[in-house]
Every structure is written in structure tokens, then in C-alpha cells.
C-alpha positions, -999 to +999 in steps of 0.1 A: -318+623+486-350+623+473-358+585+493-358+586+537-349+555+546-356+540+583-337+514+600-356+490+622-328+475+642-340+463+677-326+429+683-333+404+685-366+399+660-376+439+661-406+433+690-425+469+687-423+480+722-437+515+723-408+539+722-403+517+685-440+534+674-430+561+686-396+563+668-422+554+636-443+580+639-413+607+640-395+591+606-427+597+594-434+630+601-398+637+600-399+628+564-433+646+557-419+684+565-388+680+547-388+691+516-358+674+501-380+639+514-402+622+486-403+587+491-399+570+528-382+530+524-387+512+553-353+482+560-344+460+585-311+461+601-316+431+618-284+401+618-312+374+612-339+372+585-367+392+604-386+424+591-399+429+624-418+402+645-446+428+655-459+438+687-442+430+718-460+407+737-451+429+771-466+454+753-501+437+754-498+413+784-519+432+812-501+417+836-469+438+819-482+464+816-507+489+829-538+509+814-519+544+814-484+525+791-511+507+768-533+542+759-498+555+747-488+527+727-522+522+708-517+554+697-488+557+690-489+519+668-526+540+654-516+572+645-483+563+627-503+536+608-531+551+600-508+584+588-484+555+572-514+548+548-525+582+533-487+595+537-489+620+504-448+603+499-445+571+481-436+547+502-424+506+503-412+481+530-389+458+517-393+424+537-368+405+549-375+370+569-407+373+591-431+399+586-461+388+608-491+411+629-473+447+633-449+440+612-472+426+589-489+458+593-466+483+582-463+464+553-499+466+538-501+504+551-467+509+528-476+520+490-453+487+476-441+459+490-412+436+477-399+398+489-368+384+496-379+348+485-378+334+526-401+360+533-438+349+549-464+377+558-498+380+569-522+393+607-520+364+630-526+373+659-558+342+664-529+322+670-527+341+699-558+340+704-563+380+702-585+389+675-573+409+640-579+448+647-604+456+623-584+483+607-556+458+600-586+438+590-595+466+562-561+471+549-553+436+544-581+428+522-582+459+508-549+442+494-555+406+482-597+405+486-628+400+509-625+358+503-592+358+503-588+380+533-618+364+558-598+324+549-559+337+553-570+359+592-589+335+607-564+307+602-541+330+610-525+318+580-484+332+576-483+336+534-449+329+513-431+353+496-445+335+464-475+329+475-475+367+482-471+378+452-501+358+438-524+367+457-515+407+454-501+407+490-469+419+473-456+437+448-425+415+438-399+389+441-366+396+444-343+367+432-324+370+464-322+392+498-287+410+491-309+422+459-339+438+473-332+467+486-319+482+454-352+464+442-370+487+467-353+517+459-364+510+423-397+504+430-400+537+443-385+554+421-409+543+395-432+559+415-414+589+415-418+599+379-442+619+381-448+646+404-456+640+440-488+665+435-508+641+415-498+614+427-507+623+463-539+637+455-547+606+438-535+581+473-559+607+492-587+602+472-585+566+479-576+566+515-583+590+538-616+588+549-602+547+562-572+571+576-598+595+594-616+571+601-591+546+615-578+574+636-612+588+650-623+543+664-583+550+681-597+559+715-625+534+714-606+511+700-584+511+728-608+508+758-622+476+739-584+461+732-572+471+771-610+447+786-606+417+758-561+420+770-575+414+811-604+384+803-589+356+820-589+337+780-565+361+768-543+363+797-541+322+798-532+324+757-505+351+760-490+335+793-483+302+773-473+325+745-444+337+767-435+304+784-429+293+752-410+314+740-384+315+774-384+280+767-360+286+741-392+274+713-382+289+677-413+303+672-408+336+679-445+343+683-453+378+688-479+404+673 
């Protein structure tokens, strides 16, 4: 049909590795190249209520990766997010459960976000001792406003579904989890009532400049990010997060 569904199902929490970002980018490019596809819907296929817990910490911890791998990782992530933001397709994220950081970045780059009542969203990098990437912050603030975004991002706060609806972070909250995907498909259908050309051209007028600037900053951002990830403070902070996770803590703090 006209809507292609991308279901993320990397147990246990859809942590986003280099391979996950590469697969997402490939799925986006394939959908855009298919003349039959007009919309793209992102869902979680996990057994637990998590959309995606964000980036795999081992992709960010200097002791577990290399400069070369981090370059590939950051490039795949940035290309996917920046191209998704300006995709000619109508796009939607069906958010079930926790959606922090990298998962939130995916969702806010979509045209529409539909959430279930237990969902929560936010760019919570500050809690891990890492700065929110500047273009992630820009897209977030474009949705919720600069004042609200400043407050939420600097305090690493995750926003529950009802508040997310109030501040414009999500567009709809459904009654229960079971109706989430159907509601998300209906939300996409409403975008597809009109011919694609005018909608895609208007989207590009609103977003192409930001998308292009984001792509243009990728190499410099990766270089600066790699330097930051190698500082003793960040290494120590990520060591602490990994220790809590391996200790069986309930908080799956991912980026």
C-alpha cells in the first residue's frame, strides 16, 4: 500500500547501534525510491513498552569504540535524521513507552507523532553528562518553542504523553496501546488526502535549509563529539551509567 511500516525490534530496548542507524537509512531510501510508497510509519516491535531507548552507549563510550567506527556511526545517524526531517514522504512515529534521546530525535524528525498514554519523550542527554546535539535541540525547539525547549533540555526531563500533547511534542494521544498503530495510520492518511507534490514542496520550503545545514555540519560535529567523548569527565560519567545498567537498575539510560 501507500504506507510503508518500519518496525524496530532489536531486543531488549531497541538500542541504536551503527547497524540500526544504517538499516533505518536504507529503509528510508528504499521507501523514497518506491513510486508506490507515499508515507512511512515507524513503530516498535519490542515485547516491552519501549519505542527505542536511544543510542547504544557502547557506540558513545570511547573505551568500547574507535574513531573510525564513531565516524561511521555519526554519519549514518545524521544522514538518516536530516534526510527524514526533509523527506518528501509523509512520516509518522507511533510512540509506545519510553522514547528518550535518539528515539526522541527520530520521532521529532517525523511529520506526526502519535503516542499511547504511557509514552514519554525527551532529549535527556544532559543526565548522562553529554550535551544535546545542536540540530536535535533546534528541531525540538521548533516543535515546543524555545523557552520550553530550553527548560526541558537543560534539565534532561522526560515528558509524559499528556504534557507532550499540551506542549506540541506529540500531535495525538490515543486511548490505549492497542489503538496506537491504527491511529498513526489514520494520521498519515490525513496527510495523504492531498497530492504529494504540493505537500512535499511546502515541507522542503520549511525544512530544507535546516536539513542541509545539519548535513553540512556532520563531519565537524563528529570531530568535536569524539573529542568530548574522550574527556575524563564524560568517560567517567558513562562508566557510571554502564555500571548502573549492568547492576540491574531499572533505568535504561540510553542516548
